[in-house]
C-alpha positions in Angstrom: -113.0 -39.7 34.1 -109.1 -39.4 34.2 -107.6 -36.8 36.5 -107.0 -33.4 34.8 -103.4 -32.0 35.1 -102.7 -28.5 36.3 -99.3 -27.6 34.7 -96.8 -24.8 34.4 -93.7 -24.1 32.3 -91.0 -21.6 33.2 -87.7 -20.9 31.5 -84.9 -18.4 32.4 -81.6 -17.6 30.6 -79.6 -17.7 33.8 -77.1 -15.4 35.2 -74.2 -15.7 32.7 -75.4 -17.1 29.2 -76.4 -14.6 26.6 -79.0 -16.7 25.1 -81.5 -19.4 26.2 -80.6 -22.8 24.9 -83.5 -24.6 26.8 -86.9 -25.1 25.4 -90.0 -26.3 27.3 -93.5 -27.3 26.4 -96.6 -27.7 28.5 -99.5 -29.0 26.5 -102.8 -30.8 26.9 -101.4 -34.3 27.1 -97.7 -33.8 26.4 -95.0 -32.1 28.4 -91.3 -31.6 27.3 -88.0 -30.2 28.4 -85.1 -30.0 25.9 -81.7 -28.6 26.7 -79.7 -27.6 23.7 -76.0 -27.8 23.3 -73.4 -26.3 21.0 -73.4 -22.8 22.4 -73.6 -20.3 19.6 -73.3 -23.1 17.2 -77.0 -23.7 17.6 -78.0 -25.1 21.0 -80.9 -22.7 21.1 -82.0 -23.9 17.5 -81.6 -27.5 18.4 -83.8 -27.5 21.5 -86.4 -25.4 19.7 -86.5 -27.6 16.7 -86.9 -30.7 18.9 -89.5 -29.2 21.2 -91.7 -28.0 18.3 -91.5 -31.3 16.4 -92.2 -33.4 19.5 -95.1 -31.1 20.4 -96.9 -32.4 17.3 -97.4 -35.6 19.3 -99.6 -33.8 21.8 -102.8 -35.7 21.1 -105.2 -38.2 22.8 -104.1 -41.9 22.2 -106.3 -45.0 22.6 -103.7 -46.6 24.8 -100.6 -45.8 26.7 -98.5 -48.1 24.5 -99.6 -46.2 21.5 -98.5 -43.0 23.2 -95.2 -44.5 24.2 -94.5 -45.4 20.5 -95.7 -42.0 19.2 -93.4 -40.2 21.7 -90.4 -42.2 20.7 -91.0 -41.7 17.1 -91.4 -38.0 17.7 -87.9 -37.9 19.2 -86.5 -39.9 16.3 -88.3 -37.5 13.8 -86.8 -34.5 15.7 -83.3 -36.2 15.4 -83.8 -36.5 11.6 -84.9 -32.8 11.3 -81.7 -31.7 13.4 -79.5 -33.7 10.9 -81.2 -32.2 7.9 -80.9 -28.7 9.4 -77.2 -29.1 9.9 -76.7 -30.3 6.4 -78.5 -27.2 5.0 -76.8 -24.7 7.6 -73.2 -25.7 8.1 -72.8 -22.9 10.7 -75.0 -25.1 13.0 -72.6 -28.1 12.9 -72.3 -29.4 16.4 -75.7 -28.6 17.6 -77.7 -31.1 19.6 -80.1 -31.4 22.5 -81.3 -33.5 25.5 -85.0 -34.3 25.7 -87.2 -35.6 28.4 -91.0 -35.9 27.8 -94.1 -37.4 29.3 -97.4 -38.0 27.5 -100.5 -38.7 29.5 -103.2 -41.2 28.7 -105.9 -41.5 31.3 -104.3 -42.5 34.7 -101.1 -43.5 33.0 -98.2 -41.8 31.2 -95.5 -42.6 28.6 -92.0 -41.3 29.2 -89.2 -40.8 26.6 -85.8 -39.6 27.6 -82.3 -39.0 26.2 -79.4 -37.0 27.8 -79.3 -35.4 31.2 -82.5 -33.4 31.6 -84.5 -35.1 34.2 -88.0 -36.3 35.2 -88.9 -36.4 38.9 -92.1 -37.5 40.7 -93.4 -36.3 44.0 -95.8 -38.9 45.4 -97.2 -39.0 49.1 -94.2 -36.8 50.1 -91.7 -39.0 48.5 -89.5 -37.3 45.8 -88.1 -39.7 43.3 -85.8 -39.2 40.2 -87.4 -41.2 37.5 -84.9 -40.8 34.7 -81.2 -41.8 34.6 -78.6 -39.4 33.2 -76.9 -40.5 30.0 -73.6 -39.2 31.1 -70.0 -40.5 31.6 -70.1 -40.0 35.4 -73.4 -41.8 35.7 -71.7 -44.7 34.0 -69.0 -44.6 36.6 -71.6 -44.4 39.4 -73.6 -47.3 38.0 -70.5 -49.5 37.7 -69.4 -48.7 41.3 -66.3 -46.8 40.3 -67.3 -43.6 42.0 -70.0 -42.4 44.4 -72.8 -39.9 43.5 -71.1 -37.3 45.7 -67.9 -37.8 43.7 -69.8 -37.6 40.4 -71.1 -34.2 41.4 -67.6 -32.7 41.3 -66.0 -35.0 38.7 -63.9 -33.1 36.1 -65.7 -35.2 33.4 -69.2 -34.7 34.7 -69.9 -32.6 31.5 -69.6 -35.6 29.1 -72.9 -36.8 27.5 -73.1 -40.2 26.1 -76.5 -39.8 24.3 -78.2 -36.8 22.6 -80.4 -35.9 19.7 -78.3 -34.3 17.0 -76.6 -34.9 13.7 -74.3 -37.8 14.6 -76.6 -40.8 15.1 -79.5 -41.6 12.7 -81.0 -44.0 15.2 -80.3 -42.8 18.8 -81.0 -45.0 21.6 -84.1 -43.5 23.6 -85.2 -44.6 27.0 -88.9 -45.2 27.2 -91.2 -46.4 30.0 -94.8 -46.4 31.2 -95.9 -45.3 34.6 -99.3 -45.2 36.6 -100.4 -41.8 37.9 -102.4 -41.0 41.0 -104.4 -38.0 42.1 -102.0 -35.8 44.1 -98.9 -36.7 42.1 -96.7 -33.9 41.0 -94.5 -34.6 38.1 -91.4 -32.3 37.3 -89.3 -32.1 34.1 -86.2 -29.9 34.3 -82.9 -29.1 32.6 -79.8 -29.5 34.5 -79.8 -25.8 35.2 -82.0 -26.8 38.1 -80.8 -30.3 39.1 -77.1 -29.3 39.1 -77.5 -26.4 41.5 -80.4 -27.2 43.8 -80.3 -30.2 46.0 -83.0 -32.8 45.9 -84.2 -32.2 49.4 -84.6 -28.4 48.6 -86.6 -29.2 45.4 -88.8 -31.7 47.4 -89.5 -29.1 50.1 -90.6 -26.5 47.5 -92.8 -29.0 45.6 -94.4 -30.1 48.9 -95.0 -26.6 50.4 -96.0 -24.5 47.3 -99.4 -25.4 46.3 -99.9 -24.2 42.7 -97.9 -25.5 39.8 -97.1 -22.1 38.6 -96.0 -20.9 42.0 -93.8 -24.0 42.5 -92.2 -23.6 39.1 -91.4 -19.9 39.7 -89.9 -20.7 43.1 -87.7 -23.6 41.8 -86.2 -21.2 39.1 -85.6 -18.5 41.6 -84.0 -21.1 43.9 -81.6 -22.1 41.2 -80.7 -18.4 40.4 -80.2 -17.8 44.1 -77.7 -20.5 44.2 -75.7 -18.7 41.5 -76.7 -21.0 38.6 -75.1 -19.6 35.5 -76.7 -22.0 33.1 -80.2 -21.8 31.5 -83.0 -23.1 33.8 -86.2 -24.7 32.7 -88.9 -26.4 34.7 -92.1 -27.9 33.6 -94.6 -29.1 36.3 -97.6 -31.4 36.0 -100.0 -31.9 38.9 -102.4 -34.8 38.7 -105.8 -33.6 40.1 -109.2 -35.1 39.8 -111.2 -32.4 41.6 -114.1 -30.6 39.9 -113.0 -27.7 37.7 -109.3 -28.4 37.6 -107.7 -27.4 34.3 -104.3 -27.1 32.7 -102.8 -24.0 31.1 -103.2 -23.6 27.3 -100.5 -25.3 25.3 -97.4 -23.1 25.9 -93.8 -23.1 24.7 -91.0 -21.5 26.8 -87.3 -20.7 26.3 -85.9 -20.7 22.7 -89.0 -22.6 21.4 -91.1 -19.5 22.3 -89.3 -17.2 19.8 -88.8 -17.4 16.1 -85.9 -19.7 14.8 -82.9 -18.0 13.3 -80.5 -19.8 11.1 -78.4 -16.8 10.1 -74.7 -17.2 10.5 -72.8 -14.4 12.2 -69.4 -13.9 13.9 -70.6 -15.5 17.0 -71.8 -18.7 15.3 -68.7 -20.7 14.9 -68.5 -24.3 13.7 -68.0 -26.7 16.6 -67.9 -30.4 16.4 -69.8 -32.4 19.0 -66.7 -34.3 20.2 -65.2 -31.1 21.3 -68.1 -29.6 23.2 -68.4 -29.3 27.0 -71.5 -29.5 29.2 -72.9 -27.2 31.9 -70.7 -27.2 35.0 -72.0 -28.1 38.4 -70.6 -25.1 40.3 -71.5 -21.4 39.9 -68.8 -20.8 37.3 -69.1 -19.5 33.7 -70.9 -22.4 32.0 -69.2 -24.2 29.0 -71.0 -25.7 26.0 -72.2 -29.2 26.1 -69.8 -32.1 25.4 -71.1 -35.2 23.6 -69.3 -38.4 22.9 -71.1 -41.4 21.2 -71.3 -44.5 23.2 -70.0 -46.8 20.5 -66.6 -45.1 20.1 -63.4 -45.7 22.1 -63.6 -42.4 23.8 -65.5 -44.0 26.8 -62.7 -46.4 27.4 -60.2 -43.6 27.1 -62.2 -41.7 29.7 -62.4 -44.7 32.0 -58.7 -45.2 31.8 -58.1 -41.5 32.4 -60.3 -41.8 35.4 -58.4 -44.8 36.7 -55.1 -42.8 36.3 -56.7 -39.9 38.2 -57.8 -42.3 40.9 -54.3 -43.7 41.1 -52.8 -40.2 41.3 -55.3 -39.4 44.0 -54.3 -42.4 46.0 -50.6 -41.6 45.6 -51.2 -38.0 46.7 -53.2 -39.2 49.7 -50.5 -41.8 50.6 -47.7 -39.2 50.4 -49.7 -36.7 52.4 -50.3 -39.4 55.0 -46.6 -40.3 55.2 -45.8 -36.7 55.5 -48.4 -36.2 58.2 -47.0 -39.3 60.1 -43.4 -38.0 59.8 -44.5 -34.5 61.0 -46.4 -36.0 64.0 -43.5 -38.3 64.8 -41.1 -35.4 64.6 -43.3 -33.3 66.8 -43.6 -36.0 69.4 -39.9 -36.7 69.4 -39.1 -33.0 69.7 -41.6 -32.6 72.5 -40.3 -35.7 74.3 -36.7 -34.4 73.9 -37.7 -31.1 75.4 -39.3 -32.8 78.4 -36.0 -34.7 79.0 -34.1 -31.5 79.3 -36.0 -30.6 82.4 -35.3 -31.7 86.0 -36.9 -31.8 89.3 -36.3 -33.4 92.8 -38.9 -35.8 94.2 -39.6 -38.8 96.3 -38.5 -42.2 94.9 -39.8 -44.9 97.2 -38.9 -43.0 100.3 -35.6 -41.7 99.1 -34.8 -38.3 97.6 -34.1 -38.5 93.9 -33.3 -36.3 90.9 -35.8 -36.9 88.0 -35.3 -36.1 84.3 -38.4 -34.9 82.5 -41.6 -33.2 83.6 -44.1 -34.4 86.2 -47.0 -35.1 83.8 -48.0 -38.4 82.2 -49.6 -39.0 78.8 -52.0 -41.9 79.5 -49.7 -44.8 80.6 -46.6 -43.1 79.3 -44.5 -41.3 81.9 -42.6 -38.2 80.9 -39.9 -38.5 83.6 -37.6 -41.0 85.1 -35.1 -41.2 87.9 -31.7 -40.1 86.6 -29.9 -40.0 90.0 -30.8 -41.6 93.3 -29.6 -40.5 96.7 -29.2 -42.0 100.2 -31.3 -39.3 101.8 -34.4 -40.6 103.4 -37.5 -38.5 103.0 -38.5 -39.4 106.5 -35.3 -37.8 107.9 -36.4 -34.3 106.6 -38.7 -31.9 108.5 -42.4 -32.1 107.9 -42.3 -29.1 105.6 -39.4 -30.4 103.5 -41.1 -33.9 103.3 -44.2 -32.2 101.8 -42.0 -30.1 99.4 -40.2 -33.2 98.2 -43.4 -35.2 97.7 -44.9 -32.3 95.8 -41.6 -32.2 93.8 -39.2 -29.3 93.6 -38.5 -28.0 90.0 -34.9 -27.3 89.0 -33.6 -25.2 86.1 -31.0 -27.8 85.1 -29.0 -30.7 86.6 -26.6 -28.4 88.5 -29.6 -26.7 90.1 -31.0 -30.1 91.0 -27.8 -31.2 92.6 -27.7 -28.0 94.6 -31.2 -28.7 96.0 -30.1 -32.2 97.0 -27.1 -30.9 98.8 -29.3 -28.5 100.7 -31.6 -31.3 101.7 -28.7 -33.5 102.7 -27.5 -30.8 105.0 -30.9 -30.4 106.6 -31.1 -34.1 107.1 -27.8 -34.1 108.9 -26.1 -36.4 106.3 
């Protein structure tokens, strides 16, 4: 008998948004997270429509290949319904949604994914991101143009390259098949979690919190504690083959858990997909999702814009470096000039001499030099005067140094 999952689904509106544009579903075999975009133009409607249509694929399948095909077709069907809905309700123009879903068949599962919601797996303590974001910055990371750390704060991190919506009748959907093992914990989440909670923190929670419901609640709380303004949705699936293990009844969360509304009001304003913005990484008021289709020239424009930004960044760093070098050089020259305005009397190979500078050295660099030698032999001085000269005698200026030399000359009988 295949392991039975224990699952949980939690969704929260976040700290700033007035409505929840996320939807989640935890069923018998199927688990889905959808993150709507379009703000008041229908992000909540888009994710709810997609989640409810895809949930119809929650059934037993004879093979995991059949499940993979059924899940992919469910996403394509949801895409068609979204296009039809926009045609019938123009106030929803611009709505769309990301979707990540897994469908279990025995000890395997089929995965379908589009957008930047994510699927993770915890196995034997190792936390792994399974899906790849369909975003502009991920393209830059994959091509080696920027690092993942730079992507996290990139000004174009909000641009999605693939979504379900009313702009592409046949969107490209990533699908894959994976084996499962008892003890696996699979997590689906919207970027309201992944953009605000670090992977190591998510991993720690998934490892330490035993129940799926407890872990899902803790993850959402962690995101809110980090100031996440965006909607947060988490669906967890535990693979467990112990006696009596059972999953929760099929459950919708987020916008899919409430009745759909298509009524236009002052807040529902038409917004075209190419003008929308995605959820920000930092704890600032979230903007609406920004989609740009992959086949258009916008990607090349963004890449060129990023190149220009990189060039500007290099120029700024170069100018800053030159300024820093000039400042350091000026400070060194100023310090050296100051040292050369100082004088002292000391021993120069057995002779009394006047030195310009200070007695200290900086590594191999001496900050003083003999500026006037004398014929006074140090050995002709009294023991006390010899010790004083060898220890150096500071002078306020050159005239003061000459006076010190005159006194020593008199004492030596010269």
